[in-house]
N, C-alpha and C positions, 0 to 999 in steps of 0.2 A: 613627697608622695611615698605611702607606705609601700612595703613589699606586696601586699595583698592587692593595694590598688594597682600597682604596676602590672602584677599577674593577671588583673581583670582586664586592664587595657589591652595587653598583649593577646588574650583569649579573644577578646571583642574583634581586635584587628584580623586575626587568623581566621575566625569564623566570616568574617564579611569577605576576607579575600578568597577563602575556599568557596563561598557562595557564588560571589562573583565569577570565579574562574568555572565553576560547574555551568552556570547560566550561559556563559560565552563560550564553551568548548565547542569543538567541532563534533558534529553527530552524523555517522555515516551509515548507510544500510548495510547489514550483513547478509548477503545473499544466501550462505549455506544455511543459515538458521531462519530464514523468511520463507513464507509460502504465499502464494496468490492462486486461488482456485476458482473455478467457474463450473456451473452446471448446465449442460444441455438436455433439453427434452425432445425425443424424437417418436413418432409414431403414437402420440397423444401420451403416453404413459411409460416410456422407457427414459429413464434417467441417466446421465453418466457424468463422472466428474473429471476435469480436466485441470492442468496447471500450467502455469508459465514459470521456466526454470531460470531464466536470467533477469534478475532485477537490480536496480542500483539506485541511490537516491542520497539525499542530505536533508539535514535540518539545520538552517541557517541560525546566525545568532538573533536575528529579529523573530525568530519562530515560523518563518514560511518553510515549507516543505515541499520537496519535489522528488517524486518517483517515477523512474523510467522503467517501462516494460519493453523488454526486446520481444517482438511478436512472433519471430522465427523461433523462439525458444518454447513455443506452445507443445504441450506434451499430453497427447490422448492414449498414450501406450500403444498406438497403433501406426506404424510409419506411413502408411498411404493416406491415412486420414491426417495425420500432421501437416503432409505436403499438400493436400487439399485445403486445409485451413489456411495455411500460409499464403497459397497461389489465388484461390477462389475467394475467400472470406476476407482476410486482412490485406491481400495484395501487398506482401511484404516488400516486393520490389519497388513501390511507390510509397509505401507508409510502412516503414520498417520498425517504427516504436510508437507506443503509446504513452503518454504522460499523466501523471496525477499532480496536481498542485493544490496546496491548501495551507492553511496556517493554524498553528497551536500556541498555546500560552506556555512559551518555555521556561519561564520563571516558577509556574507553578509545578512543573514537572521537576525541575532542579530542586525544589524544596522537599519532594515527596522521600521518605526514607526507603532504602532498599526493601524489595518485598511489599511494599505498598502498592495499593491499585485504585484507581479512580476512573468512573464511568464519564466520559465526555461526548459531547456532539461536536463533530467536525464537518463544515462545509468545505467542499473541494469541487475542482473542476478535472473533468476527465477528457482528453484529447485523443481520439482514436479515428483513424481513416479520414482525417481532414475536417473532422467535426467535433466541436467541444460543447459539453453540456455541464451543468451544474448538479451536484447531489449533496445529500447530507448522510453522514454515517454516524451511528452509535457505536463508540470505540471504547473499549476497557483498556486502559493504559496501565502497565505494571513496571514498577521501577526496579531494575536490575542492580548488580554491583556495579556494572560498567556502562549502563546504558537503559534503555527501555525497550519494552514488549507493548505493541498496540495490535489488538486484535477486534475484529468485527464481532459485536454482540448479537447482531442478526444480520443476515445477507443483504447486500444492495442489489437492487433490481436494475439492471442495464438493459435498455430495450435497443434492439437491432435498427429500428426505426430512426432513433435519435442520431444514430452515428453513421449513416448511409450504408449500412451493412446488409440491407434487404435483399438486394439481388445477388449477395454473396451467399446468404442463407438459402436462398431459393436454388442457388446453382449447385450447393451442397446436397439438397434435398433430392434434386433431379439426379445427379451423378450416382446417389447412393440408392436411388428407387424407393425413397420413403414417401409416405402419404403425408407428413408434416414434420416441421421442426420448430419448435417454440421461438417467437422473436423476443421472449422475455428471458433474459439470463440472470440467474442469482450469482452474485459475486461474494467472496468471502476472502479476508486475508489475516496472517498472522505475521507481523512486520517487527524485525528486531533492529534498532538502530544502537551502534555502538559508540560509546562518548570517547573521543580523543582530546588531546591539548595542544 
């Protein structure tokens, strides 16, 4: 075998090894770089944006994704409203977390060059307040040097009726003296997963 042939063989081996390592490496959600927000609309036309400040999650070797939302970390920028959402809407003493579970093509992401982006459709289940429902999200995936950024292309509409949250919405409406609070809630996210080895 010539020197060039040997070098080609070594290069091919290293390339395959690096790809396999990249595809099977552990991916962990970076809470400090991630955002999950939702919009509430009250009194017919007053919209406000809120966030959850504590997220965790992983992408497993098989491409399965799980994200956990700590509902007590809801942040409306008003302390009393945070407490009311925790106690009256989410009932965090009974249901402290919400979970998002889905699946992505991890091999396709591993093949992306840093800085590259790809629009994908992701089916996932949202479990909150003891009720689970399925959704589809249009997501833009951008490869970074050490991981991946997944961002919603357009908001996902979550209905309070689907997750047993109607009585909580009504309780919030009454305590705040509002004529209405919409049961349709647009949700958006920018989630960063960092890749480990």
